[in-house]
N, C-alpha and C positions, 0 to 999 in steps of 0.2 A: 202172604200167600198161605191158604190152608194146607197143613201139612200132607194130606192125601193128593192135593193138586201138585203140590213140591215133589211129593214122591213120583207121581206120573210124569212130570216133567223131566225129572232126572232119568227115568227109564226110557223115554222117548229120546231124550238128548243122548243118551248112551248109545241107544240103537243106531241112530242116524251118524252119527260119529264112526260108528265102526263100520259103516256101510263102504266097501272099498271099491265098488265098480266105478263110482264119479266122485269127484273132488266136491264136497258140500261145506261151504262157508257159513257157520253158524255160532251165534254167540248165545251163551245161555240165557242171559238176561233177556234177549229178543224174544227166545223161544218161551219163556215165561209170561211176557207181556202178551204173546200170540194166544197161550192156553187161557189167561185170564179173560182176555176178550171174548173167548168162546164161552165162557161160563158166567159173563155178566147179564145181570138181569135187566130187562128193557121195560 
């Protein structure tokens, strides 16, 4: 993963995990795959 995308994924992961109003079950690897899928060229 590109270092910039890795950084963005880390920021999103931290924000989501710190969201206290709801329980969120998220694995970082799944988030990284999702972000990569958004940036894939077709």
